[in-house]
N, C-alpha and C positions, 0 to 999 in steps of 0.2 A: 496484832491488826492485820486483817484479810485487805489486801489490794487488789486491782485490776488483773496485775499482773501474776496474783496469787503468791506472793508474798508477803511477809511479816515486818513492820517497823515499828519503830516509835512512834508514840504520837504526840503530843502538845505536852510541855513540861508542864507539872501540878495535875496532869489527867489520872484519873484511875486507872493504875495499870491493871487491876482485874477485870476491865471492861473491855469487850470487842467492839469495835467499830467498822461496819461491812460496807464498803463503797459499793455503791449499783455497780453491776457488771456491765463492761465495755461492750459497746454497740456497733464498733467499726476499729479497724487496724489503725496503728499509732502513725503510721505514714500516711494514710488518706485523711487524717487529721490535721496534721503537721502541714502536708502539701495546699488543704483548704483554706489555712489559714495565712500563710505564705501569701499567695497569689494576691491576695487584696493588698495585703503589705506591700507590694514588691508593686503594684499600682499605685497606690497611694502617693507613695516616694519616687517614683518615676514622673507621673504626672507634676510634684509639687519640685520634683530635682529640676525638668524640663525647662519650667519657667525662669529658674534661676540661672541656669548653662546656657540659654539663649537669651539672657539681661541685654546685651548689646544690641542685640537686631531689636528686641521690643520697643529699648527706650528708643530706638531710631524710627520705630515704626508709628507707637502708640502715644510719645510721651516726646511728643516734639518742643525742642527747646535749643536754641544758639549758645548753652552750655552745658556741654557734654555732662560735667557732675550732676546738675540738677536735672537732666534726662533720665539720669542712671540712678539719682534720689529718688525721683519719682515712679520708676520701675520696681524697686526695692521696697518703696511705700506700700505698691498693690501688693507684692508678696506678701508684706505684710499684715495689710489688710484681712486676709483670707485667716491669718493665725487667730483674730477676736472673731469670727465665726465659730472656733472650734470649740471653744467654751460652751454656748449653746448645742452646737451639734454633738457634742460628748452628752452634755444632760437630757437631750433629746434620744439618741440612741441608747446610751445608759439605761433610761427610762424602757425603751422598748425591750433591750435585750435583758434585763431583771426581771421586768413582766412577764413579757410573753416570748423570751428565750433568746438566747445568744443566735444561732444561726438563722433568725428571722433580721435581726437586725444587723448581723455584716451581712448578708443579700443585699439589703437596699443602701448600703455604705458604696457599694461598689458599682453599686447601677449611679446612683449619684456624679459618683465621680466621672465615670466614663461619659456622661452627658455634658458633662461642663467641660472637659476636655476637648472632647471634639467639636464642641460649638466654639471654644478659642481659636481652632486651627481654624475656623470659617470665617472669621469675622474681616469685615474687610477694615485697611488700615485707616489712618489718621487723614492722610491725603485725600480718601475716597469719601469719609460719611464725617469727617470732622471729628469734634470731642466725641461723638456719641461711639467711636469705636473704642475709645480709652473706656469710657462707662461701661458696655459690656464688657471689656475684658475683666474689670476691677470684678460686675458682676458673678460672671464666670469663677474667676477667684474663690469669690464670698463661697458659691455654691462648692467649690472643692474645699473650701475650710469647712464647710459645715458637713459635709460628707466625710472628711479626712477625722472629724473630731470622735466619730463613734469606731473607727477603723482598729489601731494599735491594740490599742487596752482591750478591747473586745478578743482580739484574736488571740491576746494573749490567755485570755478568760478561757475562752473557748478548748485551747490544748491543756493548760495549765491541770482545770477538771478532769481529763481526761488521763494525764501522764503521770506513771508510776513515781513516787515519791523520789527515791533516791533516781532518778532522770530527770527532774520537773525544771531543775535549772538548764540543762543542756536542750531540752526539746523547746522551751521557751526563747531559749538564745537563737534558736533555729529559724523563729517565728523572726526573731527581730533581724535576723538576716535578709531577711524579706525588705528590710527599710535599705541595707545598703545595695542590694541588689536592684534594685529598683533605682536609686541613685547612680547606680555603676551602669545601668542600662540607658537611664537618660544621659549619660556622659559619653558613653561610647557612641549613641546616636547621633547626638548633638556634633561629636568629635568626626563621624563620617559625615555629617550634613557638611560642615566647614572644610573638610578635607578634600571632599566631591566637587564642591562648588564654589565658583570665585566668590568673593563677598558681596558682587551687586544682584550674583542671580538669589542667594541667601536672603538678600532682604526685599527682594521682587517677589518669589513664592516659595524657594525653597525653606525658610524655616517654619512653614505650615507642617510639612512631613513629620517632624517627633509628635505633634499634638493629634494630627490624625492616629498615628500609628496606635494609638492607646484603644481606640473603640477595640481594637483586634485582641488586645489581652485582657480587655474591659467582656469582652462575649464569653472566653473560653475562662474568666475568675467565675463569672454569673453561672455558667453549666456545672463547674466544679463546686460549688457552694450548694447547689439547689440539689446537690444528690448526696450531702453532709446530713447526718445525724443530728439531733441537738444534745447536747451532753448528758451523763447520767444524773450528775449531780443537780441541775436544774429540771430534771422531769421529777426528780425525788420533792423538791422543792415545792412543783407545780402541784405534784399527788398529793402531797399534804397539807396544802391550801397556807405554805409559810412565803411564799413572794408577797415582796411589799406596797399595799397600793398607789406610795409616792415615795421610790427608793431613794429620791438625792431630800429628801426631808428625812429617813432616817439616817442615810449616811451621815449628813450631817450634825444630826442629834446623836449620833452614839461613837463614829469616827471620826471625827473630823481631826482630830491630833494625827492618825494615820495619813490623812490627805494633805496635811501639811507637810507632813514628813516626804511623802512622794513629792509634793512640790519642789523643795528645795533638794531631793537625791536626785529628782531627775535635771539640773541647773544646767550640769555639764554634756547630758546625753541628748539634750535639746539647744541650747543654744550652743554649746561646743562643737557641735556634729553639724549645724550650718555653718560655723566659722571654718570649721575644718575643710567642708565639703562643696555647698554652693558657694557660698563667699571666696573662698579659697580659688577656687577658678577665677572668679574677678580681678582678686587681688596678685597675684601672676601675674594677669596682662597688665595689670594698671603700674603696679609696684614692682613686679619683677622684671617687666621690660618682654616678656617671655608671649609667642604667639599662640593665639587661641590653640593651636593643636597643640602644642605642649602643655598647656593649661590645661584642655581636657584630659589628654593622655595621662598627666601626674596626677590629678583627680581619680580616673579611673586606677592606677596602680592603688594610688591609698585607699580606695574601696575595696579593691581584692584584697588589701591587708586586712582590713576592718571585717570582709567576711569572714577570712579565715581564723581571726584572733575571736570572734563569738562564741564559736563552740568552746574553743579550748578555752575560755572564759565559764563559760556553762559549766563544761567537763567537771574544772577545777574546784567551781562553787558548789558543785554536787559532790566533791570529795572532802574540801577544806572547810568547805562555808561560805555563805555569801559576805559576811562583814571582813572576811582577810582581802577578799578579791576586790573587793569596793574600795577596803582602803587605798590598794596596791594602785589601782587605777585613778584616784583622785589625785593623789599625793604626786604621781607622775606626772598629772596634766597640768599639775600647779607650778612642778618646777621644768617641765620642757617647754611651755607654752613661749616664754620670749625666745630660748635658744632656737626653736623651731619658726619662728616668723623670720629671724634675723638669717639662716637659710633661706628660705623662702624671696626674701627682697636682695639676697644679694647679686641675684643675676645669671648665677652658674645653672644649668639645668640640672645635674643629679643633685644640687645639695638643695634645688625648689623640690625633686620627687620625694628625698628624703626627711626633709622638715616635714611636708603635708605627710604623709607615710606614717610619721611618728607622733605627729599631730591625733591622727585617728585612730591609730592603736591606742594609745592611751582612753582615748573618749570608747572605744570597744571594750575593752576591759573590763570597764565601769558597766558598759551598758549591755554584756553578757550575763549579769547576775541581778542587773536592776527591776526587771518586771515579774521576775519569780519573786523578790521580795515583796513587789507589790502586792503579789497575787496571795502572798501568806500573811498579808497584813490583814486582809478584809475577808469578812464573812459573806457567805455565798449571794446571798440576798441582796445585798449591795455589792458586789465586788466589780462587776461590770460599770455602773456610775462610779466607784470610788477611782479606779482605773482610769476612766475616760476624763473624769473631772482634775483628778491632779496632774496627770500626763497632760492635759491640754492647757492647763495653766501654766505650766514651765513653759509649753510652746509658744503661747503667746505672749509672755512676759520678756521669756531670753530666748526663743528659737525664732519665731517669725520678726521679730525684730533684729535680731543678728545682724544681716548683711544691711539693712540702713544703718545701725547705728555703726557698726565698723566703719564703712563709709564716710559719715559725718565726723566720726571722731579724728580720722586724717585729715579731712578737710577744714577744722577748726584746729587741731594741732600743730597740723604740718608736720608729724611723724607719722614714718609708715609703720612703725612697731603700736601704733596707738590700739588696732587691732589684737595683739598680744595681750595686751589690760583687760580687756573683755574677757577673752578666754579663759583666762586667769581666774579671773572674777567669779565665773561659773565654777570653774573646779575649785574654788574656794567654798563657794554656796555647798557644793554637794558633798564636800570633805568635813562640813562641818555637820551637816545632817546624817552621815554615818555614824557619827558617836550615839543619837538615838533610836538607831536601829537593833532591834534584838535578833539575835540568832535565832534562824529557822529552818535550816538543812534539815529534812527528814519530816518533819512535821505532816499533821493531817491536816489537809484544806478546811476551815472553818465551814460548817453548814449550819452552824445556831445565827 
């Protein structure tokens, strides 16, 4: 089988061994493709992350309450609301991506994300305009969620359709590193703001800085994506007239089983991710008794470890197969969830760092081989829609609600270890899904 890099590899099991499948010739370099995909995922997770990392400031400024827990719950409820818009956003951009092109959809996702985050940085606070401040903030979060619904799945489809099969897991893992890099950047910016300014100054005006910085990354991202070419596989679909009129309808009629597997397999890389990153920054302050500086620094260290783990996971997935890596990561998450939260709540700085880092590494092992597995399940004509729908249902049900549920669980149970139960629950869901995954290392992506 002839590929973009002129290598011959095996096709899907059961394929006619005497038949040659020729992939369309590449039109742009691998580095350019990966760079163009990463820039959007960095922006998406920076924008989502910065809201969570600035949660205590936002709670004080937009969710005024005499009860600090109630204000924080309000803040995380708004965090969760955005995720409910991810599903319709994923359906909309999946339709655009599968019918009109991956590049077109990915350009619009990044544009809408920038607009929403920039406006959030300009909103007057509750003291100035009352409840309208909260309403505008929530509406901006909704627009963020709608735009984010089409980003990560589309970026992985864009890269995977141009990656050589023997490096496909590695290259998609690099795309997913953009999610961690975005959260890492958000954590570092939050750390810088809280370190450079006293709490009064942060609440006065400095909290706006992280949100306004988004426009700089957005302009760069839009410029990069405008200079990308469409994927050869989509061009071929378009040329042959094989795009679907309503991709989501075709997806649900032919590939609903694959979508269900994607939803459950994504449990730990959505719910577990937000527990180990966004929520953990708050947990270290409320349950561990650490300063914001320690919490953000610990989160940054965990994210760095995650960024390093992703390509290792992808490389191992290309070499040994997707399923062994997925099993390893999910089992580790199940076994290590409670011990890591015990370390994070004990009050020692080094234990906090270690606990959060180990949690994040377990999630990253799964994440490094997750999206390549999704991609290899789906045919090209519904791939963008399938990735977006499955990923966003997981994000909506388990990811966006994670900080709210974790905070609520502590409040009703009185136990600071309650969030660990939620983390382990997401890992068990993913572990169960791995049993329904067919090994797909080295296959040719489905075009039918």
